[in-house]
N, C-alpha and C positions, 0 to 999 in steps of 0.2 A: 661493095663498097669498088667505087673506082679508082682510088690513088693508096698508097703503099706509105703506111705512119709509122715510124718508131722511134724509140728510144731507147737507144742504147748504150749504155755507161758502164763504163769498167774501169777498176781498180787495177793497176799495173806494177809489178815488183821485178826489178831485176840488178844484178849487181855487176859490177867490174869485173873482169877476166882475173881470178885468181883471189878475187876480193883485195885487189891491191886500193891503197889509198889515193886513187889519181884525182875524184873529183874536189879538186882544193877549191879555195875560198878566191883564190884572183879569180877562177874560170867559173866557177858554181852557175854563177847568173847569168852570163853568156850561153854557157853549155845550156840553161832551162829554156834561155829565147828560142834559141838555136829549134832545139827539141817544139818546142810550140808552133815554129813556122811549118815544121814538117808536119804535125797534125793539122794544121791549117791548110796547107797545100794540098793535102789529102780530103779537104772538107771536113774535117773534124773539129772541135774543142778540146783546149787543153785548159778544164778547169780547175785546176790544181798540181802543182808538183812541189818536189822536196826532197828533202834525203840527208844522207852525212856522205863522208869521202869514199865510204865505197859501196854506196847503193843508193837507185834513186825509187820514187813513186810517184807513179803519174794516175789522176782523174782523167779519163779522157770521153768526152760522146761522139760517138764515130757512127761512119753512114753504115747501112746494112748490109752493101752490096764490096765493102771492105772486109776482108776479114781479122778477128784479132791477129792472125798468125802472122800474116804478113803486114800487118801494121805496124808490128813489133819489127819488123824483119826490115821495114822501111826509116824507123826511127833509130836503131840499133846501129844500122849500117851509116846510115846519115850524118847521123852525130858521132860517130866514132872516126869516120874518114875527116869531118869537120874539124874533131879535136886535133888529130895528129898533124892537120896542115898546120896549125898553131906555131908560129918560130919556139914560141919561150916552153913549147910542150917537148922533155926532153927523154920522156919516157914512152913508149909506145902506148897507145892508148886501146882501150877492147871492154868488150863487153862480155859477161857468162854466155853461155851457149842457151841456155834456159832462160824462162821467167814464169812468174806468177801471176795470173789472171783473173780476176774474180768480179763477178757482176753486181751491181749497187744498184737498189731500186731508190727513186725519187725519194723516198722517206730516210733514209740514210745518208743519201750523199754530205748533209752537213758534217755528220759523224765523221764522215768518210775523211772530206776536208779539213777537218782539225786533227785529224791523226797524223794527217800525211805533214800537216804545219809544224806539227810538235814533234819530229823528228829526231832534233838534237836532242833534247829534254828526252826523250826516249829510250834514246840507244845511248844514255847514261848509263842505264840501267839493264838492256837485253843486247845481246849481240844481233847480226844479223838473220843466223841459224837459227834463232829460239824465235825470232818474229817469224820468218817461213814458215817455221814448223805449224807456230800456233792461226796463221791465217790458213795454213792447209786444213789444221783440224777444225775449226771455226767452220770450214766451207764445206766439211766431210768429203779431202778430195784425199784418195791414198795416195801411198809414196813411196819412194824405196830410196832407204837411207845411204843407198851408194851411189845414187846419181842426182840428190839432194842439191849440189852446191854444183851441178855442171854450169 
């Protein structure tokens, strides 16, 4: 085969530093648009984005030459810098150190998109910690409770 063909879709989850409720309704849409711009700049596609005041979920299709960790470094670093430049943001904005990244097959994309869109309703009954643990278990990922929310 002469060419390389990939379909790399990942569900990304990460929270604000210390789960502070910093993603306000006032800034949410612009933050999401800015994150989408970062993904597009890296020749990827933001397929879905959603969350609540203390965390965000992204469904991203990305190029094979960009690692997930590098993509997250660019997204988190760029978006935090942008938020901190807004004159109306009075408290320093930052993201947690870690993240969750889960591969998504084409057959599961619609379900993941629906899940991301329903974050407000979902978190009326479940904390970010409980949600993250459920995702880790569903994907058979071991974790140390001590570092879970770093």
